[in-house]
C-alpha atoms as a printed R data frame, in Angstrom:
    type eleno elety resid chain resno      x      y      z
1   ATOM     1    CA   MET     A     1 31.955 49.672 30.376
2   ATOM     2    CA   LYS     A     2 30.071 47.932 27.629
3   ATOM     3    CA   ARG     A     3 26.520 47.137 28.663
4   ATOM     4    CA   ILE     A     4 24.886 43.910 27.505
5   ATOM     5    CA   LEU     A     5 21.654 42.568 28.919
6   ATOM     6    CA   LEU     A     6 22.321 38.835 29.250
7   ATOM     7    CA   LEU     A     7 19.279 37.850 31.252
8   ATOM     8    CA   VAL     A     8 16.250 39.365 29.525
9   ATOM     9    CA   GLY     A     9 14.686 35.975 28.947
10  ATOM    10    CA   ALA     A    10 15.479 34.935 32.500
11  ATOM    11    CA   LEU     A    11 13.184 37.610 33.854
12  ATOM    12    CA   ILE     A    12 10.312 35.757 32.229
13  ATOM    13    CA   SER     A    13 11.278 32.107 32.428
14  ATOM    14    CA   PRO     A    14 13.236 30.203 35.112
15  ATOM    15    CA   LEU     A    15 14.137 27.786 32.327
16  ATOM    16    CA   LEU     A    16 16.570 30.400 31.006
17  ATOM    17    CA   LEU     A    17 17.583 31.585 34.445
18  ATOM    18    CA   VAL     A    18 19.304 28.274 35.178
19  ATOM    19    CA   ALA     A    19 21.121 28.058 31.832
20  ATOM    20    CA   GLN     A    20 24.416 27.980 33.739
21  ATOM    21    CA   GLN     A    21 23.336 25.607 36.493
22  ATOM    22    CA   GLN     A    22 26.819 24.473 37.565
23  ATOM    23    CA   GLU     A    23 29.696 26.810 38.240
24  ATOM    24    CA   GLN     A    24 32.364 27.183 35.569
25  ATOM    25    CA   TYR     A    25 36.017 26.761 36.590
26  ATOM    26    CA   SER     A    26 39.310 26.949 34.737
27  ATOM    27    CA   MET     A    27 41.538 26.227 37.755
28  ATOM    28    CA   TYR     A    28 40.041 22.873 38.762
29  ATOM    29    CA   MET     A    29 43.523 21.372 38.270
30  ATOM    30    CA   MET     A    30 44.311 23.005 41.621
31  ATOM    31    CA   ASN     A    31 41.096 21.718 43.177
32  ATOM    32    CA   TYR     A    32 39.512 18.622 41.592
33  ATOM    33    CA   PHE     A    33 37.412 18.361 44.749
34  ATOM    34    CA   LEU     A    34 35.037 20.922 43.197
35  ATOM    35    CA   VAL     A    35 34.130 18.564 40.356
36  ATOM    36    CA   ASN     A    36 34.313 15.248 42.219
37  ATOM    37    CA   PRO     A    37 33.597 14.692 45.941
38  ATOM    38    CA   ALA     A    38 35.530 11.404 45.866
39  ATOM    39    CA   GLU     A    39 38.788 13.367 45.414
40  ATOM    40    CA   GLY     A    40 38.434 14.727 48.952
41  ATOM    41    CA   GLY     A    41 40.953 13.213 51.353
42  ATOM    42    CA   THR     A    42 43.271 11.940 48.614
43  ATOM    43    CA   ASP     A    43 46.412 13.767 49.702
44  ATOM    44    CA   ASP     A    44 48.035 13.415 53.098
45  ATOM    45    CA   PHE     A    45 47.299 16.959 54.228
46  ATOM    46    CA   ILE     A    46 44.368 19.216 55.089
47  ATOM    47    CA   ASP     A    47 43.605 21.155 51.914
48  ATOM    48    CA   ILE     A    48 41.895 24.569 52.113
49  ATOM    49    CA   LYS     A    49 41.164 26.546 48.943
50  ATOM    50    CA   ALA     A    50 39.492 29.884 48.178
51  ATOM    51    CA   GLY     A    51 38.696 30.987 44.648
52  ATOM    52    CA   TYR     A    52 37.347 33.960 42.739
53  ATOM    53    CA   ARG     A    53 36.318 33.953 39.073
54  ATOM    54    CA   LYS     A    54 35.138 36.973 37.079
55  ATOM    55    CA   GLN     A    55 33.784 35.771 33.750
56  ATOM    56    CA   TRP     A    56 33.649 37.935 30.616
57  ATOM    57    CA   MET     A    57 35.107 41.170 31.953
58  ATOM    58    CA   ASP     A    58 33.248 44.328 30.846
59  ATOM    59    CA   VAL     A    59 30.049 42.379 30.186
60  ATOM    60    CA   GLN     A    60 27.377 43.510 32.613
61  ATOM    61    CA   GLY     A    61 25.536 40.634 34.285
62  ATOM    62    CA   ALA     A    62 28.189 38.048 33.430
63  ATOM    63    CA   PRO     A    63 28.792 35.293 36.010
64  ATOM    64    CA   THR     A    64 30.967 35.897 39.064
65  ATOM    65    CA   THR     A    65 31.891 32.896 41.216
66  ATOM    66    CA   MET     A    66 33.417 32.804 44.707
67  ATOM    67    CA   TYR     A    67 34.078 29.766 46.861
68  ATOM    68    CA   ILE     A    68 35.871 28.361 49.845
69  ATOM    69    CA   SER     A    69 36.404 24.622 50.154
70  ATOM    70    CA   GLY     A    70 38.273 22.263 52.406
71  ATOM    71    CA   HIS     A    71 38.818 18.547 52.816
72  ATOM    72    CA   ALA     A    72 41.064 16.239 54.811
73  ATOM    73    CA   PRO     A    73 41.939 12.553 55.114
74  ATOM    74    CA   ILE     A    74 40.850 10.682 58.246
75  ATOM    75    CA   GLY     A    75 42.854  7.654 59.308
76  ATOM    76    CA   LYS     A    76 45.402  7.985 56.490
77  ATOM    77    CA   HIS     A    77 48.811  6.889 57.786
78  ATOM    78    CA   SER     A    78 51.020  7.216 54.723
79  ATOM    79    CA   ASN     A    79 51.264  9.122 51.449
80  ATOM    80    CA   SER     A    80 53.440  6.445 49.857
81  ATOM    81    CA   PHE     A    81 51.944  3.868 47.497
82  ATOM    82    CA   ASP     A    82 54.897  1.613 48.342
83  ATOM    83    CA   ASP     A    83 53.764  1.263 51.944
84  ATOM    84    CA   VAL     A    84 52.786 -2.374 52.371
85  ATOM    85    CA   LYS     A    85 50.615 -1.340 55.318
86  ATOM    86    CA   GLN     A    86 48.543  1.027 53.171
87  ATOM    87    CA   LEU     A    87 44.966  0.695 54.399
88  ATOM    88    CA   GLY     A    88 41.641  2.209 53.569
89  ATOM    89    CA   HIS     A    89 40.873  5.641 54.950
90  ATOM    90    CA   HIS     A    90 38.088  8.209 55.038
91  ATOM    91    CA   GLY     A    91 37.846 11.756 53.724
92  ATOM    92    CA   ALA     A    92 35.619 14.606 54.904
93  ATOM    93    CA   GLY     A    93 35.134 18.169 53.775
94  ATOM    94    CA   GLY     A    94 32.768 20.776 52.472
95  ATOM    95    CA   ALA     A    95 32.334 23.852 50.314
96  ATOM    96    CA   ILE     A    96 30.486 27.156 50.213
97  ATOM    97    CA   ILE     A    97 30.007 28.476 46.681
98  ATOM    98    CA   ARG     A    98 28.301 31.643 45.490
99  ATOM    99    CA   ASP     A    99 27.498 32.235 41.834
100 ATOM   100    CA   GLU     A   100 26.140 35.634 40.744
101 ATOM   101    CA   ILE     A   101 24.607 36.162 37.297
102 ATOM   102    CA   GLY     A   102 23.220 39.668 36.860
103 ATOM   103    CA   PRO     A   103 20.743 40.293 39.692
104 ATOM   104    CA   PHE     A   104 20.422 36.572 40.439
105 ATOM   105    CA   SER     A   105 22.523 34.596 42.895
106 ATOM   106    CA   VAL     A   106 22.996 30.915 43.699
107 ATOM   107    CA   THR     A   107 24.531 29.993 47.051
108 ATOM   108    CA   SER     A   108 25.554 26.381 47.649
109 ATOM   109    CA   VAL     A   109 26.475 24.933 51.037
110 ATOM   110    CA   LYS     A   110 27.470 21.282 51.056
111 ATOM   111    CA   ALA     A   111 29.415 18.709 53.030
112 ATOM   112    CA   SER     A   112 31.315 15.740 51.644
113 ATOM   113    CA   TYR     A   113 32.352 12.254 52.663
114 ATOM   114    CA   SER     A   114 34.564  9.768 50.841
115 ATOM   115    CA   TYR     A   115 36.113  6.371 51.451
116 ATOM   116    CA   HIS     A   116 39.452  5.399 49.873
117 ATOM   117    CA   LEU     A   117 40.294  1.735 49.400
118 ATOM   118    CA   PRO     A   118 43.556  0.224 48.084
119 ATOM   119    CA   VAL     A   119 42.736 -2.281 45.343
120 ATOM   120    CA   ALA     A   120 46.335 -2.893 44.173
121 ATOM   121    CA   LYS     A   121 49.836 -2.088 45.387
122 ATOM   122    CA   ASP     A   122 49.943  1.168 43.440
123 ATOM   123    CA   PHE     A   123 46.274  1.996 42.967
124 ATOM   124    CA   MET     A   124 43.432  3.392 45.096
125 ATOM   125    CA   ILE     A   125 39.700  3.759 44.456
126 ATOM   126    CA   SER     A   126 37.499  6.181 46.360
127 ATOM   127    CA   LEU     A   127 33.750  6.735 46.482
128 ATOM   128    CA   GLY     A   128 32.386 10.079 47.625
129 ATOM   129    CA   ALA     A   129 29.264 12.191 47.953
130 ATOM   130    CA   PHE     A   130 28.221 15.809 48.409
131 ATOM   131    CA   ALA     A   131 25.042 16.668 50.318
132 ATOM   132    CA   GLY     A   132 23.720 20.151 50.991
133 ATOM   133    CA   VAL     A   133 21.387 22.864 49.719
134 ATOM   134    CA   LYS     A   134 21.265 25.531 47.021
135 ATOM   135    CA   ASN     A   135 19.525 28.858 47.504
136 ATOM   136    CA   TYR     A   136 18.377 30.843 44.483
137 ATOM   137    CA   GLY     A   137 17.720 34.513 45.153
138 ATOM   138    CA   LEU     A   138 18.101 38.126 44.079
139 ATOM   139    CA   ASN     A   139 21.003 40.484 44.737
140 ATOM   140    CA   GLN     A   140 19.270 43.629 45.971
141 ATOM   141    CA   SER     A   141 22.151 45.868 44.896
142 ATOM   142    CA   GLU     A   142 21.754 44.723 41.281
143 ATOM   143    CA   LEU     A   143 18.004 45.334 40.971
144 ATOM   144    CA   GLU     A   144 16.646 47.997 38.656
145 ATOM   145    CA   TRP     A   145 14.125 50.522 39.932
146 ATOM   146    CA   ASP     A   146 11.210 52.196 38.164
147 ATOM   147    CA   GLN     A   147 10.525 55.939 38.025
148 ATOM   148    CA   ASP     A   148  8.465 55.799 41.233
149 ATOM   149    CA   GLY     A   149 11.329 54.343 43.237
150 ATOM   150    CA   GLY     A   150  9.933 50.806 43.376
151 ATOM   151    CA   ILE     A   151 11.388 47.558 42.089
152 ATOM   152    CA   HIS     A   152 11.104 47.313 38.321
153 ATOM   153    CA   SER     A   153  8.075 45.258 37.294
154 ATOM   154    CA   ASP     A   154 10.279 42.673 35.585
155 ATOM   155    CA   TYR     A   155 11.607 41.682 39.011
156 ATOM   156    CA   SER     A   156  8.530 42.150 41.216
157 ATOM   157    CA   ASN     A   157  7.187 38.634 40.589
158 ATOM   158    CA   LEU     A   158 10.455 36.835 41.332
159 ATOM   159    CA   ARG     A   159 11.139 34.992 44.589
160 ATOM   160    CA   SER     A   160 13.908 33.008 46.201
161 ATOM   161    CA   GLN     A   161 13.913 29.233 46.562
162 ATOM   162    CA   THR     A   162 16.023 26.611 48.357
163 ATOM   163    CA   THR     A   163 16.518 23.117 46.939
164 ATOM   164    CA   PRO     A   164 18.489 20.019 48.026
165 ATOM   165    CA   ASP     A   165 21.871 19.528 46.381
166 ATOM   166    CA   ILE     A   166 23.339 16.020 46.076
167 ATOM   167    CA   GLY     A   167 26.269 14.770 44.027
168 ATOM   168    CA   VAL     A   168 28.280 11.549 43.935
169 ATOM   169    CA   GLY     A   169 31.566 10.471 42.389
170 ATOM   170    CA   ILE     A   170 34.223  7.802 42.002
171 ATOM   171    CA   TRP     A   171 37.938  8.572 41.843
172 ATOM   172    CA   GLY     A   172 40.762  6.209 40.891
173 ATOM   173    CA   TYR     A   173 44.391  7.189 41.368
174 ATOM   174    CA   SER     A   174 47.978  6.090 41.632
175 ATOM   175    CA   ARG     A   175 51.278  7.940 41.704
176 ATOM   176    CA   LYS     A   176 51.134  8.166 37.889
177 ATOM   177    CA   TYR     A   177 47.536  8.576 36.771
178 ATOM   178    CA   PHE     A   178 44.043  9.449 37.919
179 ATOM   179    CA   PHE     A   179 40.486  9.339 36.616
180 ATOM   180    CA   GLY     A   180 37.065 10.201 37.942
181 ATOM   181    CA   ILE     A   181 33.356 10.132 37.152
182 ATOM   182    CA   SER     A   182 30.893 12.340 38.995
183 ATOM   183    CA   THR     A   183 27.352 13.620 38.728
184 ATOM   184    CA   PHE     A   184 25.636 16.599 40.355
185 ATOM   185    CA   GLN     A   185 22.049 17.746 41.011
186 ATOM   186    CA   LEU     A   186 20.838 14.176 41.446
187 ATOM   187    CA   THR     A   187 17.491 15.199 42.896
188 ATOM   188    CA   GLY     A   188 16.371 16.907 39.666
189 ATOM   189    CA   SER     A   189 14.494 19.502 41.720
190 ATOM   190    CA   LYS     A   190 11.925 21.793 40.159
191 ATOM   191    CA   LEU     A   191 12.756 25.498 40.180
192 ATOM   192    CA   ASP     A   192  9.887 27.992 40.063
193 ATOM   193    CA   LEU     A   193 11.079 31.523 40.869
194 ATOM   194    CA   ASN     A   194  8.225 33.390 39.177
195 ATOM   195    CA   THR     A   195  5.046 33.853 41.216
196 ATOM   196    CA   VAL     A   196  2.840 34.557 38.193
197 ATOM   197    CA   SER     A   197  4.295 32.360 35.462
198 ATOM   198    CA   GLU     A   198  3.391 28.681 35.207
199 ATOM   199    CA   MET     A   199  6.744 27.868 33.595
200 ATOM   200    CA   GLU     A   200  9.143 25.818 35.697
201 ATOM   201    CA   GLY     A   201 12.797 24.992 35.381
202 ATOM   202    CA   THR     A   202 14.462 21.721 36.299
203 ATOM   203    CA   LEU     A   203 17.876 21.302 37.864
204 ATOM   204    CA   ASP     A   204 19.311 18.864 35.343
205 ATOM   205    CA   ARG     A   205 21.901 16.246 36.197
206 ATOM   206    CA   HIS     A   206 25.450 17.191 35.223
207 ATOM   207    CA   PHE     A   207 28.083 14.539 34.472
208 ATOM   208    CA   PHE     A   208 31.875 14.938 34.585
209 ATOM   209    CA   PHE     A   209 34.543 12.522 33.396
210 ATOM   210    CA   THR     A   210 38.133 13.374 34.304
211 ATOM   211    CA   ALA     A   211 41.460 11.681 33.576
212 ATOM   212    CA   GLY     A   212 45.158 12.538 33.523
213 ATOM   213    CA   TYR     A   213 48.663 11.087 33.565
214 ATOM   214    CA   ASN     A   214 51.844 12.264 35.277
215 ATOM   215    CA   PHE     A   215 55.000 12.020 33.120
216 ATOM   216    CA   GLU     A   216 58.175 12.491 35.161
217 ATOM   217    CA   PHE     A   217 61.350 13.891 33.577
218 ATOM   218    CA   GLY     A   218 64.304 13.450 35.898
219 ATOM   219    CA   ASP     A   219 63.981 14.437 39.546
220 ATOM   220    CA   LYS     A   220 62.471 17.891 39.047
221 ATOM   221    CA   TRP     A   221 60.084 18.045 36.097
222 ATOM   222    CA   ASP     A   222 56.555 16.708 35.647
223 ATOM   223    CA   LEU     A   223 54.166 17.022 32.716
224 ATOM   224    CA   VAL     A   224 50.510 16.275 33.510
225 ATOM   225    CA   PRO     A   225 48.178 16.175 30.488
226 ATOM   226    CA   SER     A   226 44.507 15.754 31.394
227 ATOM   227    CA   PHE     A   227 40.993 16.278 30.146
228 ATOM   228    CA   VAL     A   228 37.504 16.882 31.486
229 ATOM   229    CA   VAL     A   229 34.335 15.946 29.597
230 ATOM   230    CA   LYS     A   230 31.124 17.608 30.794
231 ATOM   231    CA   LYS     A   231 27.606 16.610 29.795
232 ATOM   232    CA   VAL     A   232 24.150 17.932 30.622
233 ATOM   233    CA   ALA     A   233 21.139 17.181 28.414
234 ATOM   234    CA   PRO     A   234 20.101 18.552 26.011
235 ATOM   235    CA   ALA     A   235 23.334 20.536 25.544
236 ATOM   236    CA   PRO     A   236 26.196 18.945 23.570
237 ATOM   237    CA   TYR     A   237 29.298 17.547 25.251
238 ATOM   238    CA   SER     A   238 31.844 20.070 26.498
239 ATOM   239    CA   VAL     A   239 35.525 19.042 26.451
240 ATOM   240    CA   ASP     A   240 38.530 20.639 28.179
241 ATOM   241    CA   LEU     A   241 42.036 19.578 27.120
242 ATOM   242    CA   ASN     A   242 44.760 20.530 29.606
243 ATOM   243    CA   ALA     A   243 48.518 20.353 30.090
244 ATOM   244    CA   LYS     A   244 50.374 21.274 33.277
245 ATOM   245    CA   LEU     A   245 54.180 21.560 33.385
246 ATOM   246    CA   ARG     A   246 55.551 21.500 36.936
247 ATOM   247    CA   TYR     A   247 59.042 22.098 38.318
248 ATOM   248    CA   ASP     A   248 60.147 20.703 41.668
249 ATOM   249    CA   HIS     A   249 56.499 20.449 42.792
250 ATOM   250    CA   ASN     A   250 56.660 24.197 43.543
251 ATOM   251    CA   TYR     A   251 56.151 26.036 40.226
252 ATOM   252    CA   TRP     A   252 53.913 25.263 37.309
253 ATOM   253    CA   LEU     A   253 52.560 26.611 34.023
254 ATOM   254    CA   GLY     A   254 49.472 25.335 32.272
255 ATOM   255    CA   ILE     A   255 47.396 25.688 29.156
256 ATOM   256    CA   SER     A   256 43.864 24.544 28.473
257 ATOM   257    CA   TYR     A   257 41.508 24.490 25.509
258 ATOM   258    CA   ARG     A   258 37.772 24.491 26.132
259 ATOM   259    CA   HIS     A   259 36.001 23.445 22.945
260 ATOM   260    CA   ASP     A   260 34.064 26.281 21.283
261 ATOM   261    CA   ASP     A   261 34.678 28.576 24.256
262 ATOM   262    CA   ALA     A   262 38.192 29.603 25.293
263 ATOM   263    CA   VAL     A   263 41.940 29.097 25.369
264 ATOM   264    CA   ILE     A   264 43.228 29.378 28.940
265 ATOM   265    CA   ALA     A   265 46.688 30.283 30.251
266 ATOM   266    CA   MET     A   266 47.490 29.310 33.855
267 ATOM   267    CA   ALA     A   267 50.313 29.593 36.368
268 ATOM   268    CA   GLY     A   268 50.835 28.687 40.016
269 ATOM   269    CA   LEU     A   269 53.349 28.252 42.787
270 ATOM   270    CA   THR     A   270 53.658 26.631 46.200
271 ATOM   271    CA   ILE     A   271 55.549 28.439 48.972
272 ATOM   272    CA   LYS     A   272 57.231 26.441 51.752
273 ATOM   273    CA   LYS     A   273 54.946 23.472 50.941
274 ATOM   274    CA   VAL     A   274 52.117 25.340 52.688
275 ATOM   275    CA   PHE     A   275 50.835 28.307 50.642
276 ATOM   276    CA   GLU     A   276 49.470 27.986 47.111
277 ATOM   277    CA   ILE     A   277 48.738 30.709 44.578
278 ATOM   278    CA   GLY     A   278 47.172 30.174 41.161
279 ATOM   279    CA   TYR     A   279 45.904 32.374 38.337
280 ATOM   280    CA   ALA     A   280 44.142 31.713 35.033
281 ATOM   281    CA   TYR     A   281 43.142 33.939 32.149
282 ATOM   282    CA   ASP     A   282 40.542 32.794 29.618
283 ATOM   283    CA   PHE     A   283 40.945 34.092 26.066
284 ATOM   284    CA   THR     A   284 37.365 33.833 24.845
285 ATOM   285    CA   THR     A   285 37.034 32.370 21.329
286 ATOM   286    CA   THR     A   286 33.308 32.975 20.805
287 ATOM   287    CA   ASN     A   287 31.603 36.107 19.482
288 ATOM   288    CA   ILE     A   288 31.323 37.457 23.011
289 ATOM   289    CA   ASN     A   289 35.024 38.242 22.672
290 ATOM   290    CA   ASN     A   290 33.904 41.360 20.750
291 ATOM   291    CA   TYR     A   291 32.523 42.747 24.018
292 ATOM   292    CA   SER     A   292 34.535 41.005 26.722
293 ATOM   293    CA   ALA     A   293 38.074 41.586 28.035
294 ATOM   294    CA   GLY     A   294 38.426 37.909 28.925
295 ATOM   295    CA   THR     A   295 37.978 36.005 32.183
296 ATOM   296    CA   HIS     A   296 40.141 36.133 35.317
297 ATOM   297    CA   GLU     A   297 40.319 33.411 37.970
298 ATOM   298    CA   PHE     A   298 42.359 33.389 41.186
299 ATOM   299    CA   VAL     A   299 42.934 30.576 43.699
300 ATOM   300    CA   LEU     A   300 44.613 30.751 47.107
301 ATOM   301    CA   GLY     A   301 45.393 27.614 49.064
302 ATOM   302    CA   LEU     A   302 46.637 26.469 52.453
303 ATOM   303    CA   ARG     A   303 48.017 23.030 53.267
304 ATOM   304    CA   PHE     A   304 48.133 21.872 56.865
305 ATOM   305    CA   PRO     A   305 50.061 18.746 57.929
306 ATOM   306    CA   ASN     A   306 47.983 15.672 58.623
307 ATOM   307    CA   HIS     A   307 50.513 14.344 61.130
308 ATOM   308    CA   GLN     A   308 52.278 16.150 63.950
309 ATOM   309    CA   HIS     A   309 55.642 17.664 62.947
310 ATOM   310    CA   THR     A   310 55.288 16.326 59.380
311 ATOM   311    CA   PRO     A   311 55.312 18.890 56.519
312 ATOM   312    CA   PRO     A   312 52.654 18.434 53.829
313 ATOM   313    CA   PRO     A   313 53.951 16.149 51.045
314 ATOM   314    CA   PRO     A   314 53.874 17.114 47.354
315 ATOM   315    CA   GLN     A   315 50.489 16.875 45.683
316 ATOM   316    CA   ILE     A   316 50.035 13.763 43.551
317 ATOM   317    CA   TRP     A   317 48.851 15.661 40.485
């Protein structure tokens, strides 16, 4: 295995330690809830997802992300936009996310709430929020040891820290299109993991803008182009361009281009309207491709009916 030390600067300065402050996902098309709390409760079923992402295979210390999330509508009586009795409803959920970068780990635990309001016959708007905590710490199994059997001096001055974690979003959707705006790390908390250094890091606000459209071809085929724009100062904008081709709401193939980073191939299927399986492979386009065997991401999902004896309906997007 090729050995690259990604976090040398992070051992000295928390400013570098939090360079990847928000988790990276390629399969958010299966779980937009991760990038916008207002999406929670959109569909008329209880949606449980678990994901695993191994970034930059063969690169030691590269990020590894694991999560489990779930959300459900409350008081939603119909999944049809044609229902003249369509009323507002609530959504509730939560997520546990663990991001590991070399010896460092970030564990997020957060709950969500959203409210969905019909503003036209075929259009809904929802407002949502995440609230929870993030814990920054050290993975003991990844620490290096000196010749005397103690923790290497580079790590001896580091400590764990817990900070509040708040995010908000707005989500607009119909049977044909959707869009969303969200922001994370609203508190802008200070992060000081070094007991001897006076340098501090700040959890910067992250902004996401998402939009897509569902083109239907006959009774079986759908094509859903979409994009996600991500922004955190002082870094430049990051743009993902996506396309998802779906057959009979059960099988789909996708491709994505992340500007100056990767080309991503994706596939997924739904079994008996209940079980979901998804996989993505990132073909890295940066120089790190000389050392990495790409990135793998897996998602497993479960859909539970929201109404007694009613199977979960097809997902809107």
